[in-house]
C-alpha positions in Angstrom: 0.1 -0.2 0.1 1.4 3.4 -1.0 1.8 5.7 2.1 0.7 9.2 2.5 4.3 10.3 2.7 4.9 8.7 -0.8 2.1 10.5 -2.2 3.2 13.5 -1.1 6.7 13.6 -2.2 5.6 12.2 -5.9 2.6 14.8 -6.1 5.0 17.8 -4.7 6.6 17.9 -8.0 6.5 20.7 -10.2 3.3 20.1 -12.1 5.0 21.1 -15.7 7.2 18.4 -15.4 5.0 15.5 -13.7 4.9 12.6 -15.5 1.0 11.8 -15.7 1.5 8.2 -17.1 3.7 7.3 -14.3 1.1 8.7 -11.5 -1.9 7.3 -12.9 -0.3 4.1 -13.5 1.5 4.2 -9.8 -2.0 5.4 -7.7 -4.6 4.6 -10.1 -6.0 1.1 -11.8 -4.9 1.0 -15.1 -7.1 1.8 -17.5 -7.4 -1.7 -19.2 -10.6 -3.6 -20.3 -11.8 -6.6 -18.6 -10.5 -9.1 -20.8 -10.3 -12.2 -18.9 -13.8 -12.7 -17.2 -15.8 -16.1 -17.7 -18.9 -15.6 -19.0 -20.4 -19.0 -19.6 -19.0 -22.2 -21.9 -20.2 -23.3 -24.9 -21.8 -27.0 -26.1 -18.2 -28.2 -26.4 -17.2 -27.2 -23.0 -14.9 -24.3 -23.8 -15.0 -21.3 -21.4 -15.8 -18.1 -23.2 -14.3 -15.1 -22.0 -16.1 -11.5 -21.8 -13.3 -10.0 -23.9 -13.6 -12.1 -27.1 -17.6 -11.8 -27.0 -17.1 -7.9 -26.9 -14.5 -8.2 -30.1 -16.9 -10.4 -32.0 -20.5 -8.4 -31.2 -19.5 -5.0 -30.3 -16.1 -4.2 -31.9 -16.8 -0.6 -31.4 -16.5 -1.0 -27.8 -13.2 -1.8 -28.7 -12.5 1.3 -30.9 -14.1 3.5 -28.1 -11.5 1.8 -25.8 -8.7 3.0 -28.1 -10.3 6.2 -28.9 -10.2 6.7 -25.1 -6.5 5.6 -24.9 -5.1 8.1 -27.9 -7.3 11.3 -26.4 -4.9 13.6 -24.3 -6.6 13.2 -21.0 -4.0 15.6 -19.1 -6.5 18.3 -18.5 -8.4 15.5 -16.4 -5.4 14.2 -14.9 -4.4 17.7 -13.7 -7.7 17.9 -11.5 -6.7 15.5 -9.1 -5.2 16.9 -6.1 -1.9 15.1 -4.9 -4.3 13.6 -2.0 -6.7 12.4 -4.2 -4.3 10.1 -5.9 -5.0 6.9 -4.3 -3.4 3.1 -5.1 -6.2 1.0 -6.5 -8.9 3.7 -7.1 -10.9 4.3 -10.1 -8.9 5.6 -13.7 -11.0 8.6 -14.2 -10.3 7.3 -17.8 -13.1 4.4 -17.2 -15.5 6.8 -15.3 -15.6 9.0 -18.9 -15.6 6.1 -20.9 -18.9 4.6 -19.2 -20.4 8.1 -19.6 -19.6 8.2 -23.2 -21.0 4.7 -23.7 -24.0 5.3 -21.5 -24.8 8.6 -23.8 -24.0 6.6 -26.8 -26.5 3.9 -26.3 -29.3 6.6 -25.1 -28.9 7.2 -21.1 -29.9 10.5 -20.2 -29.3 10.4 -16.4 -26.6 9.3 -14.2 -28.8 6.4 -12.1 -29.2 5.0 -15.9 -25.3 4.6 -16.5 -25.0 3.5 -12.6 -27.6 0.7 -13.6 -25.7 0.3 -16.9 -22.3 -0.4 -15.2 -23.7 -3.1 -13.3 -25.8 -5.4 -15.4 -24.2 -4.0 -19.4 -21.3 -6.5 -20.6 -19.7 -3.7 -22.4 -19.6 -1.5 -19.6 -18.0 -4.3 -17.6 -15.5 -4.9 -20.3 -15.0 -0.8 -21.3 -14.5 0.1 -17.5 -12.7 -2.8 -16.5 -15.0 -4.1 -13.9 -15.5 -0.4 -13.0 -19.1 0.4 -11.0 -19.5 3.5 -9.9 -22.4 5.2 -7.6 -24.5 7.8 -8.9 -22.4 9.9 -6.1 -19.1 9.2 -7.8 -20.7 10.0 -11.1 -21.8 13.4 -9.9 -18.7 13.8 -8.2 -17.0 13.4 -11.5 -18.9 16.1 -13.0 -18.4 18.2 -10.6 -14.5 18.1 -11.0 -14.5 17.8 -14.9 -17.7 19.8 -16.1 -15.4 22.4 -17.1 -13.8 19.9 -19.5 -16.7 18.0 -20.3 -18.7 19.0 -23.3 -20.6 17.9 -26.6 -17.2 18.8 -28.8 -14.6 16.5 -26.4 -17.6 13.5 -26.9 -18.0 14.3 -30.4 -14.0 14.3 -31.1 -13.8 11.3 -29.1 -16.8 9.1 -31.0 -15.5 10.6 -34.6 -12.2 8.7 -33.8 -14.0 5.2 -34.2 -14.2 4.4 -37.9 -17.7 5.1 -39.2 -18.0 1.4 -40.7 -17.6 -0.4 -37.2 -20.1 2.0 -35.2 -23.4 0.4 -34.4 -26.8 0.7 -37.3 -28.5 4.0 -37.4 -31.6 1.9 -35.6 -28.9 1.7 -32.6 -26.7 5.0 -32.5 -27.0 8.3 -34.1 -24.7 11.1 -33.5 -27.4 13.5 -32.7 -29.1 11.6 -30.4 -25.8 10.9 -28.4 -25.5 14.6 -28.1 -28.7 15.3 -27.0 -28.6 12.3 -24.3 -25.3 14.4 -23.0 -27.0 17.6 -23.1 -29.8 16.0 -20.9 -27.3 14.7 -18.3 -25.7 18.2 -18.7 -28.5 20.4 -17.9 -29.7 18.0 -14.9 -26.5 18.2 -13.5 -26.2 22.2 -13.4 -29.8 22.4 -12.3 -29.1 20.2 -9.6 -25.7 22.2 -8.7 -27.2 25.4 -9.0 -30.4 24.3 -6.5 -27.7 23.4 -3.9 -25.1 26.1 -4.3 -27.9 28.8 -4.4 -29.2 27.3 -1.2 -25.6 27.6 0.3 -25.0 31.2 -1.0 -28.1 32.1 1.1 -26.5 31.0 4.4 -22.7 32.4 3.3 -22.4 33.9 0.1 -18.8 33.9 -1.3 -17.0 35.8 -4.3 -16.0 32.3 -5.4 -19.3 31.0 -4.9 -21.2 33.8 -6.7 -18.8 33.1 -9.8 -19.6 29.5 -9.6 -23.3 30.1 -10.0 -22.8 32.9 -12.2 -20.8 30.0 -14.8 -23.3 27.3 -14.2 -25.8 30.1 -15.3 -24.3 31.3 -18.2 -23.5 27.6 -19.1 -27.3 26.5 -18.7 -28.3 28.9 -20.7 -26.0 28.0 -23.8 -27.3 24.5 -23.7 -29.6 23.6 -26.8 -33.1 24.6 -26.0 -34.0 20.9 -27.6 -31.8 19.2 -24.7 -34.1 18.1 -22.4 -35.9 15.7 -25.2 -35.0 11.9 -24.8 -33.1 10.1 -27.2 -36.1 7.6 -29.0 -33.6 4.8 -28.8 -34.0 4.8 -24.9 -36.5 2.2 -24.1 -37.3 4.8 -21.1 -38.0 7.3 -23.5 -41.4 6.2 -25.0 -44.1 8.7 -25.1 -45.8 8.7 -22.0 -49.3 8.4 -23.4 -50.0 5.0 -21.6 -49.4 6.9 -18.4 -51.4 10.0 -18.9 -55.5 10.0 -18.2 -57.3 10.3 -21.6 -60.0 12.0 -19.9 -58.0 15.0 -18.6 -55.7 14.8 -21.5 -52.9 15.3 -18.5 -49.3 13.0 -18.0 -49.9 11.4 -14.7 -47.7 11.1 -11.7 -46.7 7.5 -12.9 -45.1 9.0 -16.0 -42.1 10.5 -13.8 -39.4 8.1 -12.6 -38.3 8.2 -8.8 -34.7 8.0 -8.2 -34.0 7.0 -4.5 -30.5 7.5 -4.7 -30.4 11.3 -5.9 -33.9 11.6 -4.1 -35.5 13.1 -7.4 -37.9 12.9 -9.9 -37.4 12.7 -13.7 -40.2 13.7 -15.9 -40.9 11.9 -19.5 -39.0 15.2 -21.1 -35.5 14.2 -18.9 -36.2 17.2 -16.5 -35.1 16.9 -12.9 -37.8 17.5 -10.3 -36.0 18.3 -6.9 -37.0 18.0 -3.3 -39.0 21.1 -2.3 -40.7 20.7 1.2 -42.3 18.2 3.6 -45.6 18.4 4.1 -47.2 17.5 7.3 -50.7 15.1 7.4 -53.8 17.6 7.2 -57.5 16.1 7.1 -57.3 12.7 5.4 -54.5 13.7 3.2 -51.3 11.8 4.9 -47.8 13.3 5.2 -46.0 13.5 2.1 -42.6 15.0 0.3 -42.9 17.6 -2.5 -40.8 17.6 -5.8 -40.7 20.6 -8.1 -39.6 21.1 -11.4 -37.6 24.6 -12.7 -39.4 26.7 -15.4 -41.4 24.3 -17.8 -43.0 27.1 -19.5 -41.2 26.1 -22.9 -41.4 22.5 -22.7 -43.3 20.8 -25.5 -45.3 18.9 -23.2 -46.2 21.8 -21.2 -49.9 21.7 -22.2 -50.5 17.9 -21.0 -48.5 18.6 -17.9 -48.8 21.9 -16.5 -51.7 22.5 -14.5 -54.2 25.0 -16.2 -56.0 27.2 -13.4 -59.4 28.5 -13.9 -58.4 31.9 -15.3 -56.9 30.4 -18.2 -53.3 30.9 -17.1 -51.1 27.8 -16.6 -48.7 27.1 -13.9 -44.8 27.4 -15.1 -43.7 24.3 -12.8 -45.0 20.7 -12.1 -45.0 19.0 -8.5 -45.3 15.6 -7.5 -46.0 14.5 -4.0 -44.3 11.3 -2.8 -46.1 9.5 -0.3 -45.0 6.4 2.2 -47.0 3.9 0.1 -45.3 5.0 -2.8 -42.3 2.9 -2.3 -44.2 -0.3 -2.3 -45.6 1.0 -5.7 -42.2 1.3 -7.4 -41.0 -2.0 -5.9 -44.0 -3.7 -7.6 -43.7 -1.9 -11.2 -39.9 -2.7 -11.4 -38.9 -5.3 -8.4 -35.2 -5.6 -10.2 -34.7 -2.0 -10.1 -35.6 -1.6 -6.5 -33.3 -4.6 -5.3 -30.4 -3.0 -7.5 -30.8 0.0 -5.8 -31.2 -1.6 -2.0 -28.2 -3.8 -2.2 -26.0 -0.7 -3.6 -27.3 1.3 -0.5 -26.5 -1.6 1.6 
């Protein structure tokens, strides 16, 4: 095990002359695929390895790995302070690779990428067995959001030979960038909410500057970046969840993320916790979640409340009762088991 003194001495070198490759090799897990994992046997009893399966069935993931290896990640590695270079910790390229794999396969939330890392064989291979929690993914974005953008993701993907990319039914560059913008928007909105609350307690110049930077970046995102790509199974239009008589999208169309304690709407926007309501009369206690301004959303006429005076509310609220935990468990027992196991 590397001692803290070793870390201090290695990290104390001049940053311009620091050999980042050796530092990452010494203190991070190598960014290497998970080739030798046995995943089954054929009819002759011969053992199959994960690496051979990925090479045969998803060669574009192999190309993505090589594109990441060839990309200059110095700007990412520089952001790890000397005390963060812990022996055996996950290499940042592994998490970056999982995020790019996630948006290429249509995932638009960190919780979906977390699940993908646990159940998708392509993610197992690319991440070298790395299975980060949503909290780890969120911390990664906090540290690298200045460098992570659509141009970086596009430049890495364009290094994959076009003939090796998945078919148009499975992959589309514009849908991939839209998925990234959705993750980016949800992250910025949640960070802005937390930073604004912190600024109310103690506003510092650095905090105000960070809030303004996040606001500027949020405004720069494409207006359609809240729409989920059509190839994501969870991106299906919510007709089956809406009340035909009221033509309003019902609560069941919203996905609850127990890890981050928030809801996601059918258009990919985040509803964060607003307040806890005490029981009143026959109404039990609940927690209320609220979205940001949704007046420009394409689903606003079916989602936002229409008042008697003809005006429409600008945000959607969701109440979560204690019984909703049981309902979520019955709708998706596998996902519930996966989250419970992770929390335990």
